[in-house]
Backbone bond lengths (Angstrom), bond angles and torsions (degrees), N, CA, C in turn:
res aa  C-N    CA-C-N  psi(-1)  N-CA   C-N-CA  omega(-1)  CA-C   N-CA-C  phi
1 M - - - 1.527 - - 1.509 112.22 -
2 S 1.301 115.04 135.59 1.505 118.29 173.61 1.449 112.60 -58.33
3 R 1.328 117.51 140.77 1.514 118.28 169.38 1.465 112.23 -95.51
4 F 1.287 122.43 5.69 1.504 125.43 170.21 1.442 108.53 -85.60
5 L 1.341 113.19 112.29 1.399 120.24 -170.54 1.591 109.40 -62.01
6 A 1.253 117.54 -40.48 1.480 123.17 -179.47 1.593 112.39 -63.33
7 E 1.313 119.23 -14.93 1.375 120.69 176.81 1.530 116.11 -87.21
8 L 1.342 114.98 -7.66 1.433 116.29 177.12 1.561 108.97 -92.17
9 S 1.318 114.36 159.61 1.480 119.50 173.32 1.512 109.24 -72.48
10 G 1.351 119.54 163.49 1.310 122.89 177.33 1.571 112.73 -54.78
11 P 1.377 114.90 -53.79 1.507 113.03 -179.79 1.519 115.39 -67.18
12 A 1.348 118.18 -25.56 1.478 120.61 172.41 1.506 112.36 -64.63
13 A 1.336 116.61 -42.36 1.383 124.27 178.23 1.525 113.53 -61.74
14 A 1.374 111.43 -45.51 1.531 118.43 173.29 1.436 114.48 -56.58
15 E 1.308 117.32 -34.50 1.443 121.11 -176.52 1.544 113.28 -85.29
16 A 1.372 108.99 -32.72 1.572 113.61 -175.69 1.522 110.68 -78.99
17 L 1.302 118.85 -31.83 1.508 117.00 -168.93 1.571 105.88 -90.87
18 T 1.240 114.68 140.86 1.528 124.32 175.43 1.492 109.18 -129.88
19 D 1.327 113.37 176.32 1.505 118.08 -178.65 1.581 108.94 -67.10
20 K 1.237 117.18 -10.11 1.461 120.83 175.52 1.572 118.63 -92.19
21 S 1.348 110.79 -9.00 1.557 120.21 -177.36 1.511 108.40 -64.96
22 I 1.251 118.93 143.85 1.429 132.06 174.46 1.556 104.95 -109.25
23 I 1.398 114.82 125.12 1.488 121.33 175.59 1.499 109.38 -110.39
24 V 1.339 114.74 120.71 1.445 122.24 -174.75 1.519 104.86 -102.37
25 L 1.334 116.94 124.72 1.522 122.78 177.33 1.540 104.96 -113.47
26 P 1.336 119.17 104.09 1.460 122.87 175.92 1.646 105.98 -67.31
27 T 1.293 118.12 136.69 1.451 121.76 174.31 1.469 109.65 -122.24
28 G 1.259 122.37 129.53 1.532 121.76 -178.57 1.546 106.23 -131.69
29 A 1.282 116.77 -138.36 1.472 127.61 -178.29 1.461 113.20 -163.90
30 I 1.321 120.25 155.19 1.374 127.34 162.85 1.532 107.58 -117.87
31 E 1.355 113.16 98.43 1.450 117.66 -172.39 1.474 113.06 -154.73
32 H 1.269 116.86 165.36 1.531 121.58 -175.68 1.558 107.82 -61.92
33 H 1.305 114.84 136.49 1.475 121.23 175.30 1.551 109.12 -130.98
34 G 1.400 119.78 49.04 1.329 123.09 -177.36 1.570 110.59 70.81
35 P 1.370 120.08 -170.98 1.390 126.57 177.94 1.512 116.00 -80.68
36 H 1.323 117.95 -9.22 1.389 120.36 -172.56 1.505 123.81 -112.07
37 L 1.431 111.23 -10.19 1.475 120.15 176.18 1.446 114.38 -119.37
38 P 1.330 117.06 151.96 1.557 119.00 -177.72 1.514 110.77 -69.14
39 L 1.310 116.07 163.38 1.414 121.52 178.05 1.589 109.87 -66.85
40 A 1.250 112.85 -30.36 1.493 119.67 -179.99 1.485 114.86 -78.34
41 T 1.248 122.47 10.54 1.449 124.48 -174.43 1.577 113.87 -47.26
42 D 1.377 112.31 -53.83 1.478 114.53 -174.79 1.538 111.77 -68.57
43 A 1.277 114.31 -33.76 1.536 120.30 -178.80 1.615 107.93 -68.66
44 I 1.372 114.63 -37.38 1.393 117.96 -176.62 1.611 108.69 -67.53
45 V 1.284 113.77 -46.32 1.478 119.38 178.35 1.428 113.93 -62.46
46 A 1.343 118.56 -41.58 1.485 121.43 -178.18 1.459 108.46 -67.89
47 E 1.332 122.50 -45.34 1.415 123.28 -178.11 1.490 113.99 -67.54
48 A 1.355 116.42 -41.96 1.416 118.80 177.81 1.441 116.44 -59.45
49 S 1.456 113.27 -46.25 1.390 120.86 175.41 1.465 112.75 -59.71
50 A 1.299 119.49 -41.24 1.578 122.14 -176.88 1.508 104.48 -70.28
51 T 1.287 122.04 -43.98 1.515 120.02 -174.47 1.537 111.24 -66.47
52 A 1.337 116.28 -40.73 1.519 119.31 179.83 1.557 106.58 -68.86
53 A 1.339 122.29 -45.42 1.391 123.44 -173.46 1.478 116.76 -69.41
54 V 1.452 110.87 -40.93 1.485 118.83 175.94 1.544 109.35 -62.07
55 A 1.274 117.58 -45.86 1.536 118.67 -178.24 1.561 110.34 -62.28
56 R 1.434 114.44 -39.68 1.390 116.66 -175.73 1.571 109.50 -74.20
57 A 1.321 118.04 -38.61 1.420 122.56 -179.00 1.496 108.18 -65.90
58 A 1.406 121.09 -44.46 1.477 123.47 177.14 1.420 112.52 -57.40
59 A 1.381 117.69 -41.04 1.525 120.35 177.36 1.505 112.38 -62.09
60 Q 1.307 118.92 -25.38 1.494 124.02 175.54 1.462 109.86 -86.44
61 G 1.278 120.55 5.51 1.490 119.40 174.26 1.524 118.25 92.08
62 I 1.414 114.18 9.91 1.431 119.46 179.16 1.590 108.12 -89.69
63 D 1.259 113.51 134.04 1.483 122.54 -177.01 1.461 110.90 -82.19
64 V 1.375 117.69 82.60 1.436 122.43 -168.72 1.602 108.84 -133.59
65 W 1.303 110.43 142.05 1.514 120.81 -171.28 1.551 109.69 -132.69
66 Q 1.367 118.28 148.69 1.421 121.02 -178.59 1.545 110.54 -113.85
67 L 1.313 112.49 134.31 1.450 119.10 171.31 1.550 111.55 -91.99
68 P 1.430 112.87 161.84 1.438 111.29 174.43 1.506 114.08 -61.08
69 T 1.343 121.84 150.43 1.374 126.06 -174.98 1.521 112.15 -68.87
70 L 1.330 116.40 132.09 1.452 120.40 172.07 1.451 109.78 -86.27
71 S 1.355 118.47 100.68 1.449 121.57 -169.39 1.533 116.56 -93.89
72 I 1.322 118.50 -32.43 1.412 117.82 177.84 1.456 110.15 -97.01
73 T 1.334 117.21 116.43 1.457 124.35 -169.55 1.445 111.29 -135.91
74 K 1.390 113.58 -148.40 1.432 118.64 -175.88 1.538 112.17 -89.76
75 S 1.316 118.00 91.22 1.465 121.07 -174.54 1.501 109.16 -123.08
76 D 1.337 121.61 34.25 1.473 118.45 -177.87 1.551 114.69 -71.45
77 E 1.247 118.38 -8.20 1.458 120.78 170.81 1.532 110.26 -62.57
78 H 1.286 118.56 -27.95 1.455 125.77 -179.57 1.636 110.37 -104.83
79 S 1.272 116.55 21.78 1.478 115.58 -167.97 1.519 109.95 -75.78
80 W 1.378 116.35 -14.62 1.426 120.94 -179.88 1.598 111.12 -72.00
81 A 1.328 113.87 -17.48 1.456 115.48 -167.92 1.543 112.55 -102.96
82 P 1.333 119.62 132.78 1.471 121.80 177.55 1.452 115.33 -51.40
83 G 1.229 122.42 137.04 1.472 131.49 177.36 1.502 114.97 93.55
84 T 1.296 117.01 -11.77 1.473 122.01 172.81 1.475 108.83 -65.38
85 L 1.386 114.97 132.02 1.499 120.72 169.88 1.514 107.66 -118.61
86 W 1.288 114.02 133.20 1.502 113.50 179.26 1.511 114.14 -148.61
87 L 1.380 114.64 152.74 1.464 119.82 177.04 1.539 107.79 -100.59
88 T 1.278 118.69 157.30 1.421 123.56 171.09 1.504 107.59 -71.25
89 P 1.337 117.51 160.28 1.495 117.37 175.70 1.562 110.57 -60.36
90 E 1.223 118.57 -36.85 1.463 118.11 -177.62 1.522 109.42 -67.24
91 T 1.366 119.91 -43.25 1.430 121.92 -179.98 1.486 112.39 -60.89
92 M 1.385 112.76 -45.77 1.447 116.62 -178.35 1.509 115.28 -63.53
93 M 1.313 114.24 -41.62 1.522 122.16 176.27 1.508 109.74 -56.85
94 Q 1.391 114.98 -47.45 1.391 115.37 -175.32 1.583 113.06 -70.40
95 T 1.364 113.91 -31.91 1.426 118.26 172.49 1.492 110.98 -62.13
96 I 1.306 119.46 -47.48 1.512 119.84 177.07 1.497 112.14 -61.04
97 V 1.246 115.59 -43.42 1.555 119.03 173.72 1.494 111.77 -56.98
98 D 1.334 119.71 -42.99 1.439 118.80 -177.38 1.611 108.88 -72.74
99 I 1.293 118.22 -28.14 1.445 117.72 176.64 1.508 109.13 -69.59
100 G 1.301 115.80 -41.95 1.447 120.42 177.75 1.499 111.99 -61.34
101 R 1.297 117.24 -44.66 1.465 119.37 -179.38 1.558 110.67 -62.79
102 S 1.371 112.96 -35.58 1.513 116.98 -174.33 1.530 109.58 -68.26
103 L 1.355 117.47 -27.00 1.402 121.69 -178.30 1.579 110.50 -63.89
104 L 1.358 111.70 -26.22 1.502 116.31 177.82 1.508 117.13 -57.26
105 T 1.376 114.84 -18.64 1.504 118.69 176.79 1.532 110.79 -74.37
106 T 1.312 118.61 -4.53 1.384 123.97 176.01 1.576 112.22 -116.49
107 R 1.276 114.66 171.52 1.592 112.75 174.63 1.568 112.38 -84.30
108 A 1.269 119.84 -3.74 1.457 122.35 -178.88 1.595 109.48 -69.65
109 R 1.300 113.09 137.10 1.539 113.85 -177.40 1.571 110.09 -135.03
110 T 1.326 115.33 17.96 1.462 120.00 177.09 1.522 112.64 -124.03
111 L 1.239 119.20 113.74 1.548 126.42 179.48 1.528 109.32 -111.86
112 V 1.388 115.33 128.99 1.430 122.69 179.06 1.552 108.52 -119.23
113 F 1.351 114.79 116.56 1.503 118.79 171.79 1.523 108.14 -80.20
114 L 1.311 116.44 119.52 1.476 123.36 174.85 1.439 107.08 -107.25
115 N 1.281 117.25 102.24 1.551 124.08 -165.54 1.421 116.01 -103.52
116 G 1.342 118.09 126.57 1.432 119.30 177.68 1.538 112.46 -110.71
117 H 1.350 120.40 14.62 1.420 119.81 179.25 1.560 112.54 -137.69
118 G 1.343 116.48 124.85 1.409 121.13 -175.02 1.480 116.01 -59.41
119 G 1.330 118.26 -28.27 1.476 117.28 -179.70 1.520 115.88 -72.48
120 N 1.274 116.74 -1.69 1.450 126.40 179.99 1.511 110.28 -94.03
121 V 1.302 116.93 -17.44 1.526 118.38 -164.33 1.461 111.91 -60.06
122 A 1.269 119.54 -53.64 1.481 121.67 -174.63 1.570 112.25 -65.04
123 L 1.260 116.45 -38.92 1.416 121.03 -178.80 1.664 109.68 -69.45
124 L 1.151 116.38 -40.56 1.484 120.34 -178.02 1.562 110.67 -70.56
125 N 1.318 114.44 -37.70 1.506 115.67 173.47 1.547 113.36 -61.64
126 V 1.390 112.50 -37.26 1.412 112.67 172.56 1.447 114.07 -69.64
127 A 1.297 118.55 -35.38 1.515 121.44 176.07 1.485 111.72 -62.74
128 N 1.336 119.36 -32.06 1.524 121.87 177.87 1.513 105.89 -52.42
129 R 1.251 120.20 -47.37 1.554 120.41 -172.55 1.541 106.16 -77.42
130 E 1.374 114.94 -42.04 1.436 116.59 -176.55 1.552 113.26 -53.38
131 L 1.286 113.91 -48.72 1.447 117.95 -179.59 1.505 114.06 -71.12
132 R 1.339 116.08 -28.52 1.542 120.65 176.28 1.508 107.14 -68.61
133 R 1.355 115.39 -42.97 1.536 119.13 -176.97 1.544 109.66 -68.72
134 R 1.302 116.07 -47.32 1.497 119.76 -167.86 1.544 111.84 -77.42
135 F 1.438 117.30 -40.91 1.346 125.71 -171.72 1.430 119.23 -112.86
136 G 1.354 119.48 -12.29 1.432 124.41 -173.94 1.523 115.41 74.99
137 L 1.336 115.76 13.80 1.510 121.94 -175.80 1.689 105.88 -73.72
138 R 1.323 111.09 145.55 1.339 117.52 168.80 1.629 108.30 -85.13
139 T 1.263 115.93 113.47 1.502 120.24 -172.49 1.471 111.56 -113.95
140 F 1.323 112.23 145.36 1.514 120.50 177.18 1.492 111.22 -142.90
141 F 1.348 110.93 149.85 1.539 114.56 176.20 1.536 105.67 -130.58
142 M 1.391 110.80 141.21 1.505 114.21 178.40 1.573 106.60 -155.93
143 P 1.275 119.95 157.99 1.433 128.79 176.76 1.543 109.46 -70.12
144 A 1.361 118.06 137.87 1.422 118.69 169.76 1.474 115.01 -77.88
145 A 1.288 119.07 -19.37 1.426 125.11 -178.83 1.570 110.63 -143.26
146 R 1.276 113.34 136.89 1.495 117.10 178.17 1.456 106.52 -104.27
147 V 1.294 121.65 93.87 1.375 129.78 -175.51 1.557 110.83 -115.63
148 P 1.291 116.95 107.27 1.489 119.23 179.73 1.467 116.40 -75.03
149 S 1.324 114.25 159.95 1.473 117.63 166.55 1.552 108.26 -82.51
150 F 1.273 116.40 110.23 1.553 118.28 -173.95 1.429 114.08 -62.17
151 D 1.337 114.04 149.40 1.521 123.70 -170.64 1.482 109.63 -116.25
152 G 1.396 119.89 12.04 1.479 114.83 -175.67 1.516 116.11 96.48
153 T 1.300 115.81 -7.49 1.493 121.34 -179.58 1.566 108.63 -107.16
154 D 1.311 114.59 172.96 1.453 122.17 176.61 1.504 113.14 50.31
155 G 1.279 115.82 38.82 1.485 119.08 173.26 1.474 115.75 77.28
156 G 1.337 118.70 8.94 1.522 121.68 178.10 1.466 110.86 -109.40
157 P 1.371 118.00 167.26 1.386 122.93 -177.86 1.630 107.58 -81.98
158 D 1.281 115.86 171.94 1.416 120.00 176.17 1.560 110.52 -92.95
159 E 1.284 119.82 102.46 1.544 123.70 -176.87 1.499 110.30 -95.12
160 H 1.251 120.92 11.23 1.393 126.10 169.41 1.612 113.10 52.96
161 G 1.263 111.88 33.68 1.538 117.83 177.05 1.603 109.21 75.61
162 T 1.310 117.82 9.90 1.502 118.39 177.69 1.491 113.71 -115.76
163 G 1.303 118.70 16.93 1.445 119.92 178.00 1.540 113.56 -81.86
164 I 1.229 118.97 79.09 1.467 120.33 -170.60 1.605 112.25 -117.82
165 H 1.307 116.10 -11.39 1.453 117.79 -171.15 1.568 112.03 -154.07
166 A 1.386 110.26 106.80 1.493 120.64 171.77 1.582 106.26 73.94
167 G 1.324 117.36 19.39 1.459 122.05 177.36 1.514 111.78 -84.21
168 H 1.359 110.93 -154.32 1.546 116.89 -174.00 1.445 113.71 -61.97
169 G 1.262 117.52 -50.58 1.496 121.91 -177.41 1.582 117.11 -62.24
170 E 1.350 110.92 -47.54 1.472 118.23 -173.11 1.597 104.56 -72.53
171 T 1.312 121.22 -39.54 1.425 128.31 179.54 1.558 106.80 -62.99
172 S 1.414 119.14 -49.47 1.372 116.52 -179.92 1.534 113.61 -62.98
173 M 1.318 116.57 -32.92 1.502 119.52 -177.44 1.606 107.91 -66.66
174 I 1.306 116.62 -41.89 1.495 116.72 178.35 1.475 108.97 -73.03
175 M 1.344 124.90 -28.87 1.452 120.86 172.68 1.482 115.29 -64.49
176 H 1.373 116.11 -26.96 1.414 121.70 170.61 1.536 112.18 -76.32
177 L 1.323 119.92 -48.76 1.425 122.39 -172.39 1.525 112.61 -79.94
178 R 1.334 120.33 -41.99 1.420 123.19 -171.81 1.537 106.64 -139.22
179 P 1.304 127.14 64.70 1.442 125.28 -171.34 1.522 114.92 -63.38
180 E 1.401 114.56 -26.90 1.407 117.28 176.69 1.575 116.41 -67.04
181 L 1.359 111.37 -11.22 1.588 113.52 -178.76 1.512 110.34 -98.06
182 V 1.287 120.67 -0.11 1.417 123.05 -176.03 1.616 110.63 -102.14
183 D 1.322 114.99 133.08 1.501 120.12 177.79 1.506 108.94 -109.98
184 A 1.395 113.23 96.94 1.453 114.98 -173.75 1.531 112.03 -74.24
185 T 1.308 118.44 -10.01 1.471 120.40 178.47 1.537 110.91 -72.90
186 K 1.380 114.92 -13.78 1.451 118.56 -176.04 1.513 114.67 -112.35
187 F 1.270 113.91 18.03 1.512 122.85 176.31 1.620 106.95 -60.46
188 E 1.275 116.56 126.01 1.393 120.90 174.24 1.505 113.49 -149.30
189 A 1.320 119.78 127.11 1.512 122.56 -176.30 1.495 112.17 -78.60
190 T 1.316 117.18 138.84 1.420 123.56 163.22 1.500 109.38 -128.67
191 V 1.262 118.38 101.62 1.462 122.26 -173.49 1.514 109.83 -126.50
192 P 1.351 118.16 95.62 1.463 119.12 -178.75 1.472 108.79 -75.76
193 A 1.391 116.90 82.89 1.504 120.57 -172.15 1.587 111.26 -64.86
194 H 1.347 112.79 -22.31 1.521 112.90 -178.99 1.576 110.39 -64.76
195 I 1.362 114.68 -32.65 1.402 117.55 177.10 1.566 114.11 -62.32
196 G 1.350 110.81 -41.82 1.460 119.21 179.39 1.502 113.51 -63.35
197 D 1.373 117.97 -16.16 1.437 118.31 178.51 1.523 112.74 -82.15
198 F 1.269 118.91 -14.22 1.480 119.82 174.25 1.480 111.18 -68.60
199 R 1.317 112.29 140.63 1.491 120.91 179.27 1.531 110.50 -72.93
200 H 1.287 119.44 -43.82 1.405 125.00 -167.28 1.618 114.26 -108.46
201 I 1.292 111.72 -42.00 1.526 121.72 -179.81 1.420 113.47 -77.80
202 G 1.308 117.22 129.47 1.497 116.89 173.58 1.513 115.60 153.91
203 F 1.328 118.57 -158.62 1.421 125.19 -177.83 1.522 111.13 -106.67
204 N 1.338 117.40 -179.64 1.471 123.34 169.65 1.514 111.08 60.94
205 G 1.276 121.03 47.66 1.468 123.09 172.63 1.536 113.77 90.65
206 K 1.301 122.20 -0.77 1.439 120.80 175.02 1.555 107.68 -65.36
207 P 1.348 119.16 144.65 1.434 120.97 -163.17 1.566 111.19 -79.33
208 V 1.270 120.76 -15.91 1.533 123.52 179.51 1.489 105.76 -107.50
209 T 1.282 116.57 113.01 1.495 124.74 176.03 1.572 109.24 -99.36
210 F 1.253 117.91 168.53 1.484 123.02 -177.59 1.507 110.59 -150.96
211 G 1.267 115.28 154.61 1.511 117.44 176.37 1.443 111.78 -77.41
212 W 1.324 115.97 139.42 1.540 117.73 -177.93 1.550 108.24 -155.37
213 L 1.291 111.76 158.32 1.474 124.62 171.04 1.538 104.24 -115.29
214 S 1.309 114.61 151.28 1.523 117.22 -175.78 1.478 113.44 -69.53
215 N 1.351 121.51 -19.19 1.440 119.22 172.55 1.531 116.90 -90.38
216 D 1.357 113.89 8.53 1.505 120.65 174.27 1.514 110.16 -61.39
217 F 1.418 115.02 -27.32 1.446 122.43 -166.79 1.497 110.10 -99.65
218 G 1.347 118.98 -17.24 1.409 120.62 -173.35 1.573 107.66 164.79
219 P 1.288 118.37 164.91 1.427 119.95 -177.47 1.534 120.25 -71.75
220 T 1.320 111.90 -18.29 1.496 113.82 -177.12 1.571 112.95 -82.06
221 G 1.216 120.90 -16.50 1.366 123.95 -177.50 1.509 114.68 76.17
222 V 1.371 118.06 11.16 1.442 124.20 177.39 1.546 107.82 -91.30
223 L 1.342 113.60 141.75 1.390 125.36 169.26 1.526 114.24 -122.00
224 G 1.196 114.08 84.42 1.521 116.87 -175.81 1.530 113.01 146.89
225 D 1.277 120.32 -167.62 1.440 121.90 -175.70 1.520 112.46 -131.47
226 P 1.318 118.69 94.18 1.461 119.87 -179.90 1.487 115.40 -74.73
227 T 1.333 121.78 -7.45 1.416 123.39 -173.45 1.574 100.28 -68.52
228 G 1.305 111.89 137.54 1.520 120.81 -179.18 1.503 113.66 81.76
229 A 1.354 118.73 0.85 1.484 120.10 176.68 1.553 104.69 -61.37
230 N 1.405 113.25 152.55 1.435 117.34 178.37 1.506 111.17 -157.50
231 A 1.324 115.56 156.48 1.438 121.77 -170.91 1.541 115.08 -69.02
232 A 1.371 114.75 -28.16 1.467 117.73 175.50 1.587 109.84 -66.93
233 H 1.255 118.36 -41.33 1.465 119.57 -179.20 1.548 106.27 -69.05
234 G 1.366 118.32 -40.49 1.365 119.78 176.60 1.602 116.21 -59.66
235 A 1.352 110.82 -35.92 1.489 112.52 174.53 1.469 117.59 -61.71
236 Q 1.343 113.89 -39.01 1.429 123.50 178.67 1.508 110.28 -66.94
237 L 1.269 117.73 -47.54 1.420 122.13 175.95 1.538 114.59 -58.82
238 F 1.289 114.14 -37.55 1.565 120.65 -179.79 1.557 108.03 -71.00
239 E 1.352 111.92 -44.74 1.515 113.39 178.73 1.516 110.14 -63.37
240 D 1.335 123.52 -43.80 1.424 125.44 178.52 1.498 108.11 -59.61
241 S 1.382 120.90 -39.93 1.376 118.80 178.06 1.392 117.27 -66.88
242 V 1.394 117.61 -44.77 1.478 118.35 178.80 1.508 111.81 -63.48
243 S 1.344 115.53 -37.62 1.468 114.04 177.42 1.486 115.36 -65.03
244 F 1.310 120.13 -33.65 1.420 125.63 171.00 1.565 109.64 -58.85
245 V 1.378 118.00 -53.12 1.364 121.36 -175.30 1.551 112.11 -61.91
246 V 1.346 119.65 -38.48 1.441 123.00 171.18 1.488 114.66 -56.29
247 E 1.339 113.86 -48.29 1.503 119.41 176.79 1.426 112.81 -60.27
248 A 1.380 118.52 -40.18 1.420 121.31 -177.89 1.534 109.31 -71.85
249 L 1.292 117.72 -34.43 1.547 117.92 178.79 1.506 108.14 -66.02
250 E 1.344 113.93 -40.47 1.489 112.92 177.88 1.542 113.53 -57.33
251 E 1.370 117.43 -47.44 1.369 121.55 175.70 1.593 114.19 -58.40
252 I 1.314 111.56 -40.83 1.437 117.17 176.62 1.611 114.06 -58.44
253 S 1.390 110.90 -39.52 1.422 114.63 178.19 1.557 117.05 -63.24
254 R 1.281 117.67 -21.03 1.392 119.13 -179.91 1.581 111.83 -117.88
255 F 1.334 117.94 12.77 1.484 122.27 178.81 1.494 108.89 -74.44
256 D 1.366 115.82 140.78 1.441 120.43 171.79 1.544 104.78 -141.06
257 Y 1.369 116.72 155.60 1.451 121.89 176.97 1.490 112.06 -79.07
258 T 1.251 119.93 -21.48 1.504 121.93 174.08 1.461 111.85 -120.39
259 A 1.316 112.82 153.66 1.514 116.96 -176.29 1.572 107.79 -70.05
């Protein structure tokens, strides 16, 4: 049986879904990723991760289903760049609320956001509680890919904690998933190392965040160093990401609010 919910008929979906079913919604973006990566980078990663993880989790006996990828999302940090498509926070939140409400036509009550775009993180965490409060859904949020900012070890460049967009890891992953969409002749690093020198202000879990647009750091919209990216490294990053998602789905399948 297909694990893509939209490929089922309505009656088949009504029969297949139960109150134990987990619905996975991949969320990506259509946005500028420098001159070397496709606009659909985040959507490609989110969907590929979801498809691989859902299939593997289902094979392990987890009752999990995949929704079509939500590709046009909150990407206004790249709104300066041609090709970027984005929703306002209000539109995206209402879209998420509508999707959650629509799930009430089935018996499924667990929704997982599998997110491939950093600009969605804050909003989807708010949506977790919004859907819980409004509809009683069990809601979860997690990354579709676990791509670090590389520090000069393990064959990667030193991105000084700023490798968050179109850098070594993300470029390597697309070289693995869709190599025909990568233009290696246009690799160019943008690494604002001075930001990495701050103790508290920055990316990747530093406690003080700040408002930014992707061209604040340079004209390419890149934050990281894609030079040296390779498909083999991307394959390992993708496998690590899928393994993480499968493990998380197993925990979600037995999660309860009370002991």
